[in-house]
BATITI-689809 format. One record per residue (C-alpha): z, y, x; residue in one letter. Coordinates in steps of 0.001 Angstrom, whole numbers, plus 500000, padded with zeros to 6 digits. Layout:
! residues N
ZYXa;...
***
This chain:
! residues 303
500235499776500007m;499501503783501325g;501568505944502135r;501773509469501213a;503242511857502512g;502902515738502977c;501574516579505736v;500165519065508555c;498894516471511260v;498870517576514731v;496817516084517303l;496792515667521197l;495402518911522352f;495315522517522158a;492612524448519797c;491924526111516793g;492559525193513443p;491352521935511640v;492329521364507954r;492040518076505877d;489339517833503412a;489906518908499952g;492692521149501170d;494257524024499034t;496623525803501246g;497971523248503061g;499137520678500419s;498431517189500256d;497994514765497217a;499362511658497001a;496809508899496552p;496804507208492893g;497011510424491055t;494476512268489620s;494101514431493160a;490999513793495277t;491213511193498329a;491040514179501023a;494283514959501941e;495728516227505330t;495945519480506669t;495379519136510423v;496205521384513190t;494503520706516764v;497429521465519116t;499512520104521242s;503172520031519497a;504180518548515690a;504762520546513018s;505278519839509617g;503574520263506329g;504299519881502548s;503524517028500087t;502341517287496309t;500996514705493808t;498653516058490847a;500979514924488308d;503253517638486863s;506814517638487110a;509126517295484126s;512027519422484310g;515324517831482584g;518385515483483626s;518649511789482937s;520063509246481270d;519582505397481167t;518271503312478115s;519216499451477936a;516474496752477421s;516414493832475477a;517675491620478588d;520962494196479230g;519249495657482248t;519263499757482150t;516519501945483494t;516497505513483712p;515175507954480813v;514365511532481619l;515775514069478998d;515693517768478967v;519298518766480080a;520019521012483297s;520307518877486519p;522741519046488698r;521758520259492239d;522611517776495839c;522384517237499065d;519897514320500110l;521480514047503581w;525327513431501810a;524190511879498528q;526849513415497310d;526517512881493346c;528987511139491272p;529157506963491025i;526459505787489188g;523983508454490274q;521710508993493110k;520398513034494868c;516681512411494802m;513802514795495660p;512686516401492459w;509273519222491268g;511809521578488897n;508578524231488468d;505940521869486438g;503869521665489377g;502683518870491562g;505151518994494651g;508459518535495097w;510853521455495686n;514438520638494922d;516792518209494650t;518878516318491187r;521470513719490434c;519512511076488955s;521250507735487081p;520239504668488951i;519481501852487099a;520373498622486675d;519456496027489152d;517683498188491389p;514766497772493555n;514995497888497554a;512962499537499635p;508812497428499692g;510048496683496244e;507586496786493594s;509256500404491391c;508471502956487992t;509239506221487900v;510439507801484366v;507957511088483668g;505835512562486316a;505849510835489746a;508074513901491368n;510319513894488059s;512972512309490580g;513778509627488445v;513414506152489379d;514577502518489581d;514780502285493115c;518815502092494647e;520320504517496215r;519266506281499354g;515136505379498406a;512968506465496076m;509369505408494387c;506618506314496502w;502855505891496307d;502858506033492801v;499539504716490442d;499317507813488133g;498082505489485341a;500680502981485501t;503879505064486341n;503982502011489221i;504917502589493260g;506886500975495500e;510598501708496674c;510676503670500668v;514330504710501935a;515236507912502038l;515732509442506057c;519458508920506895q;521650511164509570g;520865514765509447n;517834517110509127e;518579517655513231a;518678514282513932m;517035512169511313p;516744508435511507s;515469505392509661c;517113502424509368v;513218500332509809d;512510500969513391p;508707500246512721c;509178503677510369a;509400507357511319r;511260509896509480c;508975512524507343s;510825515800506508i;508616518128504049n;508903519893500770g;510639522401502583e;513289519652503324g;513344518587499585t;511268514652500582l;512458513192503740m;510969509535503536l;510903506666506309c;507098505833506343l;506120503038508304p;503343503820510993v;500425502001511192c;498187500764514460d;495342503092514823p;493615500661516976l;493917497392514681a;492591499203511268a;495899497690509543d;495628499808506656c;494823498598502976e;491096499242502001p;489859502896501452g;492333504196504122e;492658505067507800l;495088505242510348c;495556508551511088v;498183511174513002f;500378512875510675l;504173514522511723d;504502512612514918g;503382509823514016s;500373507748512853f;500404506861509631r;498063505134506709c;496297507896504613r;492941507781502364p;489343507965503784d;488122511329502919a;484684509177502021g;482487512292502985v;479128511172505687r;479729510972509696g;483153510292511547g;481169508360514356s;481819508940517978p;480768512870518904g;480389514239514852d;481665517318514071p;484719517108512178c;486710520100510183e;489461517425508596f;491670514587509897a;490608512066507877n;486734512559507911v;486074510088511159c;485521506385511025d;488505504150511555q;489600503998515309g;488520507585516039n;490487510717515450a;489202514692515433c;490165516436518226v;489255519937519843d;485411519928520239a;486163521012524297t;487277517669524718l;484384515925523411v;481150515421525143a;478155517266523559g;479947518358520653c;478384522088520215v;478982524474517620g;482706522540516124a;485802523105515945s;486615519489516504g;484502516441516891c;485478512682516414c;486318510596519602a;487159507077519810p;490871506216520509l;491137503487523277c;494198500941524018n;495659502306527640l;495889498595528477d;492676497479528284a;490632501075528338p;486642501154527415d;485281504587526665c;481148503208527154s;480279504725523876s;480948508167525006v;479618508597528770p;481107510933530807g;484472510286529155s;488109508708529892a;490681507175528450c;493557509298528092v;496802508850526506a;497700510333523146w;500871511982523133s;504468510459523651e;505033510689519913q;501839508336518978g;502820505308520852q;503893502177519012p;507519502170518535p;509516500024521126e;509318496426519445g;506627497156517138c;503314495834517111a;500574497940518260g;498422498552521500a;499215501973523785p;497083504279522343v;494598507077524117g;491419508559523159v;488061509177525247c;488240512366526235r;486309514927528807v;488591513997531677p;
***
């Protein structure tokens, strides 16, 4: 399942701004909603930065309750009462409730927090889940410390993903092969699994793209081009196994701010497809976490 997240993508090398296809002011739309597949705002620079994440659904305001099903279990139900603010890091809601990100302005993003009821027999990270109302309502059937993510707008079904732990200065994830992504002005903080850009391990229709300090699965923009040397303005337009980098780093790339360049395995470098290039290490942040699958990542660029 693909993982959506807000995102400002920052690549390894310094240059001018490069956005993602379909970008409207730096927001990212979650797959499975009515948003287009072109997602991620990209800036080609030398340091990572954050961004914001939205979905295409409109948020329903209000607090929540629970309703009992035929088998005696309870599922959160949305109502129109005023929700209580809370601290995602501290999870300081009353017993039986959890602190959740949500959208309080009727838009598609996450811009606030709320206390929501914990469902009877809630689902753990990695398990299927259901949201109540909009994808960013803040009400779902995941356990405390997790939220329903990558929600299908037609079915309201997604996958439980753990929230980051620790604090904003030192965020952490229980899963050693996940990285904390903080977006939505601090109201959305998810532990998203990393992907291997050299192994094409994302689901069909997705690409492994460098996001917020690590490689993440994002929807393929599905535009023409994307081969080595092709101009690129957006992160998710280069073919799988390539990345959009500063045009000055790609031999023969003229008249564009960025061009697609092949990624390479530092342990077995091969840049023969791009004459005049060498396999140069991607940033430290872009390497597979210790103990996780994946070869050390480089990019074929002008030395």
